[in-house]
Backbone atoms as SQL, in Angstrom:
CREATE TABLE atoms (id INTEGER PRIMARY KEY, chain TEXT, resi INTEGER, resn TEXT, atom TEXT, x REAL, y REAL, z REAL);
INSERT INTO atoms VALUES
  (1, 'A', 1, 'MET', 'N', 87.666, 124.910, 95.430),
  (2, 'A', 1, 'MET', 'CA', 87.181, 123.412, 95.637),
  (3, 'A', 1, 'MET', 'C', 88.257, 122.501, 94.914),
  (4, 'A', 2, 'ALA', 'N', 88.981, 122.815, 93.500),
  (5, 'A', 2, 'ALA', 'CA', 89.508, 121.755, 93.173),
  (6, 'A', 2, 'ALA', 'C', 90.653, 121.390, 93.794),
  (7, 'A', 3, 'GLN', 'N', 91.252, 122.269, 94.847),
  (8, 'A', 3, 'GLN', 'CA', 92.044, 122.324, 95.488),
  (9, 'A', 3, 'GLN', 'C', 91.774, 120.908, 96.992),
  (10, 'A', 4, 'PHE', 'N', 90.795, 121.326, 97.068),
  (11, 'A', 4, 'PHE', 'CA', 89.872, 120.640, 98.696),
  (12, 'A', 4, 'PHE', 'C', 89.815, 119.032, 97.476),
  (13, 'A', 5, 'ILE', 'N', 89.498, 119.013, 96.621),
  (14, 'A', 5, 'ILE', 'CA', 89.057, 117.808, 96.302),
  (15, 'A', 5, 'ILE', 'C', 90.366, 116.866, 95.579),
  (16, 'A', 6, 'GLY', 'N', 91.587, 117.511, 95.358),
  (17, 'A', 6, 'GLY', 'CA', 92.640, 117.229, 95.362),
  (18, 'A', 6, 'GLY', 'C', 93.325, 116.796, 96.404),
  (19, 'A', 7, 'GLY', 'N', 93.563, 117.419, 97.432),
  (20, 'A', 7, 'GLY', 'CA', 93.915, 116.903, 98.924),
  (21, 'A', 7, 'GLY', 'C', 93.408, 116.232, 99.340),
  (22, 'A', 8, 'LEU', 'N', 91.830, 116.062, 98.972),
  (23, 'A', 8, 'LEU', 'CA', 91.276, 114.414, 99.733),
  (24, 'A', 8, 'LEU', 'C', 91.501, 113.599, 99.156),
  (25, 'A', 9, 'ILE', 'N', 91.584, 113.638, 97.438),
  (26, 'A', 9, 'ILE', 'CA', 92.126, 112.103, 96.718),
  (27, 'A', 9, 'ILE', 'C', 93.495, 112.104, 97.251),
  (28, 'A', 10, 'PHE', 'N', 94.229, 112.625, 97.265),
  (29, 'A', 10, 'PHE', 'CA', 95.578, 112.436, 97.680),
  (30, 'A', 10, 'PHE', 'C', 95.947, 112.077, 99.021),
  (31, 'A', 11, 'GLY', 'N', 94.804, 112.653, 100.097),
  (32, 'A', 11, 'GLY', 'CA', 95.272, 112.237, 101.410),
  (33, 'A', 11, 'GLY', 'C', 95.044, 110.620, 101.748),
  (34, 'A', 12, 'ALA', 'N', 93.726, 110.110, 100.851),
  (35, 'A', 12, 'ALA', 'CA', 93.498, 109.268, 100.918),
  (36, 'A', 12, 'ALA', 'C', 93.987, 108.138, 100.186),
  (37, 'A', 13, 'ILE', 'N', 94.734, 108.297, 98.993),
  (38, 'A', 13, 'ILE', 'CA', 96.019, 107.544, 98.883),
  (39, 'A', 13, 'ILE', 'C', 97.172, 107.402, 99.289),
  (40, 'A', 14, 'GLY', 'N', 97.385, 108.287, 100.363),
  (41, 'A', 14, 'GLY', 'CA', 98.386, 108.472, 100.989),
  (42, 'A', 14, 'GLY', 'C', 98.463, 107.827, 102.303),
  (43, 'A', 15, 'PHE', 'N', 96.600, 107.444, 102.996),
  (44, 'A', 15, 'PHE', 'CA', 96.695, 106.699, 103.991),
  (45, 'A', 15, 'PHE', 'C', 96.645, 105.499, 104.060),
  (46, 'A', 16, 'ALA', 'N', 95.981, 105.239, 102.504),
  (47, 'A', 16, 'ALA', 'CA', 96.173, 103.605, 101.630),
  (48, 'A', 16, 'ALA', 'C', 97.846, 103.009, 101.871),
  (49, 'A', 17, 'ALA', 'N', 98.367, 104.026, 101.582),
  (50, 'A', 17, 'ALA', 'CA', 99.885, 103.647, 101.229),
  (51, 'A', 17, 'ALA', 'C', 100.396, 103.488, 102.669),
  (52, 'A', 18, 'PHE', 'N', 100.084, 104.605, 103.514),
  (53, 'A', 18, 'PHE', 'CA', 100.427, 104.257, 105.102),
  (54, 'A', 18, 'PHE', 'C', 100.141, 102.915, 105.658),
  (55, 'A', 19, 'VAL', 'N', 99.063, 102.634, 105.779),
  (56, 'A', 19, 'VAL', 'CA', 98.327, 101.291, 106.102),
  (57, 'A', 19, 'VAL', 'C', 99.081, 100.190, 105.538),
  (58, 'A', 20, 'TYR', 'N', 99.306, 100.325, 104.249),
  (59, 'A', 20, 'TYR', 'CA', 100.238, 99.252, 103.211),
  (60, 'A', 20, 'TYR', 'C', 101.442, 99.063, 103.579),
  (61, 'A', 21, 'GLY', 'N', 101.931, 100.162, 104.092),
  (62, 'A', 21, 'GLY', 'CA', 103.748, 100.255, 104.508),
  (63, 'A', 21, 'GLY', 'C', 103.831, 100.016, 105.992),
  (64, 'A', 22, 'THR', 'N', 102.689, 100.159, 106.746),
  (65, 'A', 22, 'THR', 'CA', 102.737, 99.694, 108.102),
  (66, 'A', 22, 'THR', 'C', 102.810, 98.038, 108.242),
  (67, 'A', 23, 'LYS', 'N', 101.853, 97.797, 107.242),
  (68, 'A', 23, 'LYS', 'CA', 101.526, 96.336, 107.770),
  (69, 'A', 23, 'LYS', 'C', 102.460, 95.427, 107.438),
  (70, 'A', 24, 'ASN', 'N', 103.006, 95.791, 106.061),
  (71, 'A', 24, 'ASN', 'CA', 104.214, 94.853, 105.483),
  (72, 'A', 24, 'ASN', 'C', 105.646, 95.492, 105.932),
  (73, 'A', 25, 'ARG', 'N', 105.919, 96.759, 106.843),
  (74, 'A', 25, 'ARG', 'CA', 107.270, 97.145, 107.274),
  (75, 'A', 25, 'ARG', 'C', 107.856, 97.660, 106.264),
  (76, 'A', 26, 'ASN', 'N', 107.156, 97.967, 105.175),
  (77, 'A', 26, 'ASN', 'CA', 108.247, 98.944, 104.353),
  (78, 'A', 26, 'ASN', 'C', 108.248, 100.282, 104.402),
  (79, 'A', 27, 'TRP', 'N', 109.505, 100.802, 104.599),
  (80, 'A', 27, 'TRP', 'CA', 109.193, 101.897, 104.878),
  (81, 'A', 27, 'TRP', 'C', 109.205, 103.412, 104.067),
  (82, 'A', 28, 'LYS', 'N', 109.359, 102.555, 102.863),
  (83, 'A', 28, 'LYS', 'CA', 109.833, 103.951, 101.558),
  (84, 'A', 28, 'LYS', 'C', 108.219, 103.988, 101.233),
  (85, 'A', 29, 'VAL', 'N', 107.472, 102.936, 101.409),
  (86, 'A', 29, 'VAL', 'CA', 105.586, 103.449, 101.000),
  (87, 'A', 29, 'VAL', 'C', 105.254, 103.822, 101.939),
  (88, 'A', 30, 'LEU', 'N', 105.481, 104.140, 103.304),
  (89, 'A', 30, 'LEU', 'CA', 105.214, 104.514, 104.321),
  (90, 'A', 30, 'LEU', 'C', 105.503, 105.714, 104.675),
  (91, 'A', 31, 'VAL', 'N', 106.816, 106.546, 104.049),
  (92, 'A', 31, 'VAL', 'CA', 107.211, 107.886, 103.680),
  (93, 'A', 31, 'VAL', 'C', 106.365, 108.396, 102.864),
  (94, 'A', 32, 'ILE', 'N', 106.152, 107.731, 101.612),
  (95, 'A', 32, 'ILE', 'CA', 105.483, 108.222, 100.574),
  (96, 'A', 32, 'ILE', 'C', 104.084, 108.404, 100.928),
  (97, 'A', 33, 'GLY', 'N', 103.645, 107.584, 101.726),
  (98, 'A', 33, 'GLY', 'CA', 102.216, 107.835, 102.435),
  (99, 'A', 33, 'GLY', 'C', 101.746, 109.144, 103.222),
  (100, 'A', 34, 'VAL', 'N', 102.892, 109.470, 104.192),
  (101, 'A', 34, 'VAL', 'CA', 102.980, 110.616, 105.260),
  (102, 'A', 34, 'VAL', 'C', 102.933, 111.468, 104.282),
  (103, 'A', 35, 'ALA', 'N', 103.840, 111.539, 103.440),
  (104, 'A', 35, 'ALA', 'CA', 104.240, 113.137, 102.754),
  (105, 'A', 35, 'ALA', 'C', 102.552, 113.118, 101.667),
  (106, 'A', 36, 'LEU', 'N', 101.857, 111.988, 101.308),
  (107, 'A', 36, 'LEU', 'CA', 101.132, 112.036, 100.542),
  (108, 'A', 36, 'LEU', 'C', 99.813, 112.539, 101.153),
  (109, 'A', 37, 'MET', 'N', 99.504, 112.462, 102.621),
  (110, 'A', 37, 'MET', 'CA', 98.671, 112.885, 103.367),
  (111, 'A', 37, 'MET', 'C', 99.144, 114.426, 103.964),
  (112, 'A', 38, 'GLY', 'N', 100.407, 114.656, 103.949),
  (113, 'A', 38, 'GLY', 'CA', 100.701, 115.954, 104.794),
  (114, 'A', 38, 'GLY', 'C', 101.093, 116.838, 103.703),
  (115, 'A', 39, 'PHE', 'N', 101.181, 116.557, 102.416),
  (116, 'A', 39, 'PHE', 'CA', 101.619, 117.936, 101.214),
  (117, 'A', 39, 'PHE', 'C', 100.386, 118.656, 100.891),
  (118, 'A', 40, 'PRO', 'N', 99.245, 118.197, 100.973),
  (119, 'A', 40, 'PRO', 'CA', 98.424, 119.169, 100.394),
  (120, 'A', 40, 'PRO', 'C', 97.997, 120.450, 101.724),
  (121, 'A', 41, 'TYR', 'N', 98.805, 120.145, 102.869),
  (122, 'A', 41, 'TYR', 'CA', 98.263, 121.349, 104.187),
  (123, 'A', 41, 'TYR', 'C', 99.365, 122.578, 103.544),
  (124, 'A', 42, 'ILE', 'N', 100.477, 122.488, 103.250),
  (125, 'A', 42, 'ILE', 'CA', 101.169, 123.484, 102.601),
  (126, 'A', 42, 'ILE', 'C', 101.049, 123.891, 101.313),
  (127, 'A', 43, 'MET', 'N', 100.537, 123.307, 100.387),
  (128, 'A', 43, 'MET', 'CA', 100.423, 124.060, 98.629),
  (129, 'A', 43, 'MET', 'C', 99.666, 125.098, 98.786),
  (130, 'A', 44, 'THR', 'N', 99.968, 125.950, 98.324),
  (131, 'A', 44, 'THR', 'CA', 98.623, 127.110, 97.851),
  (132, 'A', 44, 'THR', 'C', 98.508, 127.210, 96.685),
  (133, 'A', 45, 'SER', 'N', 99.066, 126.624, 95.655),
  (134, 'A', 45, 'SER', 'CA', 98.291, 126.417, 94.371),
  (135, 'A', 45, 'SER', 'C', 97.822, 125.175, 94.099),
  (136, 'A', 46, 'THR', 'N', 97.045, 125.263, 93.186),
  (137, 'A', 46, 'THR', 'CA', 96.041, 124.256, 92.927),
  (138, 'A', 46, 'THR', 'C', 96.816, 122.989, 91.760),
  (139, 'A', 47, 'VAL', 'N', 97.231, 124.326, 90.891),
  (140, 'A', 47, 'VAL', 'CA', 97.949, 123.377, 89.989),
  (141, 'A', 47, 'VAL', 'C', 99.440, 122.469, 90.532),
  (142, 'A', 48, 'TRP', 'N', 100.380, 123.298, 91.661),
  (143, 'A', 48, 'TRP', 'CA', 101.384, 122.367, 92.172),
  (144, 'A', 48, 'TRP', 'C', 100.504, 121.225, 92.874),
  (145, 'A', 49, 'THR', 'N', 99.500, 121.409, 93.475),
  (146, 'A', 49, 'THR', 'CA', 98.412, 120.645, 94.507),
  (147, 'A', 49, 'THR', 'C', 99.383, 119.223, 93.540),
  (148, 'A', 50, 'TYR', 'N', 98.156, 119.002, 92.656),
  (149, 'A', 50, 'TYR', 'CA', 98.222, 117.929, 91.578),
  (150, 'A', 50, 'TYR', 'C', 99.176, 117.898, 90.806),
  (151, 'A', 51, 'VAL', 'N', 100.454, 118.712, 90.696),
  (152, 'A', 51, 'VAL', 'CA', 101.530, 118.085, 90.061),
  (153, 'A', 51, 'VAL', 'C', 102.834, 117.315, 91.223),
  (154, 'A', 52, 'VAL', 'N', 102.321, 117.830, 92.377),
  (155, 'A', 52, 'VAL', 'CA', 103.171, 117.013, 93.178),
  (156, 'A', 52, 'VAL', 'C', 102.681, 115.946, 93.501),
  (157, 'A', 53, 'GLY', 'N', 100.901, 115.916, 94.145),
  (158, 'A', 53, 'GLY', 'CA', 100.564, 114.576, 93.710),
  (159, 'A', 53, 'GLY', 'C', 100.780, 113.497, 92.951),
  (160, 'A', 54, 'VAL', 'N', 100.654, 113.971, 91.817),
  (161, 'A', 54, 'VAL', 'CA', 100.459, 112.699, 90.888),
  (162, 'A', 54, 'VAL', 'C', 102.080, 112.358, 90.951),
  (163, 'A', 55, 'GLY', 'N', 103.032, 113.117, 90.755),
  (164, 'A', 55, 'GLY', 'CA', 104.504, 112.960, 91.272),
  (165, 'A', 55, 'GLY', 'C', 105.153, 111.863, 92.158),
  (166, 'A', 56, 'LEU', 'N', 104.215, 112.314, 93.014),
  (167, 'A', 56, 'LEU', 'CA', 104.384, 111.258, 94.710),
  (168, 'A', 56, 'LEU', 'C', 103.967, 109.675, 94.467),
  (169, 'A', 57, 'CYS', 'N', 102.506, 109.786, 93.514),
  (170, 'A', 57, 'CYS', 'CA', 101.856, 108.727, 93.286),
  (171, 'A', 57, 'CYS', 'C', 102.354, 107.819, 92.082),
  (172, 'A', 58, 'ALA', 'N', 103.481, 108.424, 91.296),
  (173, 'A', 58, 'ALA', 'CA', 104.192, 108.005, 90.388),
  (174, 'A', 58, 'ALA', 'C', 105.266, 107.674, 90.887),
  (175, 'A', 59, 'VAL', 'N', 106.113, 108.184, 92.124),
  (176, 'A', 59, 'VAL', 'CA', 107.147, 107.251, 92.990),
  (177, 'A', 59, 'VAL', 'C', 106.400, 105.814, 93.716),
  (178, 'A', 60, 'LEU', 'N', 105.268, 106.360, 94.455),
  (179, 'A', 60, 'LEU', 'CA', 105.010, 105.091, 95.262),
  (180, 'A', 60, 'LEU', 'C', 104.514, 104.121, 94.047),
  (181, 'A', 61, 'TYR', 'N', 104.006, 104.295, 92.762),
  (182, 'A', 61, 'TYR', 'CA', 103.609, 103.231, 92.092),
  (183, 'A', 61, 'TYR', 'C', 104.900, 102.510, 91.938),
  (184, 'A', 62, 'PHE', 'N', 106.399, 103.174, 91.241),
  (185, 'A', 62, 'PHE', 'CA', 107.312, 102.471, 91.029),
  (186, 'A', 62, 'PHE', 'C', 108.120, 101.972, 92.099),
  (187, 'A', 63, 'TRP', 'N', 108.012, 102.827, 93.425),
  (188, 'A', 63, 'TRP', 'CA', 109.127, 102.132, 94.175),
  (189, 'A', 63, 'TRP', 'C', 108.226, 101.036, 95.273),
  (190, 'A', 64, 'HIS', 'N', 107.180, 100.900, 95.044),
  (191, 'A', 64, 'HIS', 'CA', 106.320, 100.300, 96.099),
  (192, 'A', 64, 'HIS', 'C', 106.617, 98.383, 96.131),
  (193, 'A', 65, 'ASP', 'N', 107.651, 98.036, 95.005),
  (194, 'A', 65, 'ASP', 'CA', 107.791, 96.817, 95.069),
  (195, 'A', 65, 'ASP', 'C', 109.671, 96.628, 95.423),
  (196, 'A', 66, 'MET', 'N', 109.884, 97.562, 95.398),
  (197, 'A', 66, 'MET', 'CA', 111.666, 97.790, 95.378),
  (198, 'A', 66, 'MET', 'C', 111.798, 97.590, 96.917);
């Protein structure tokens, strides 16, 4: 259940980043948004789901203005 919730949260953040990247034509944000939406489907461990999700969110936070 924790992995499902993590996938839902990171998928929602990824969708918001995807829409933001599309509207502003920012390809870095768009790619990270797609990665955030897609990675929970290939993760088998709950811990790694959260580690990768938080890592991608950190990259998104620091790269969104570059």
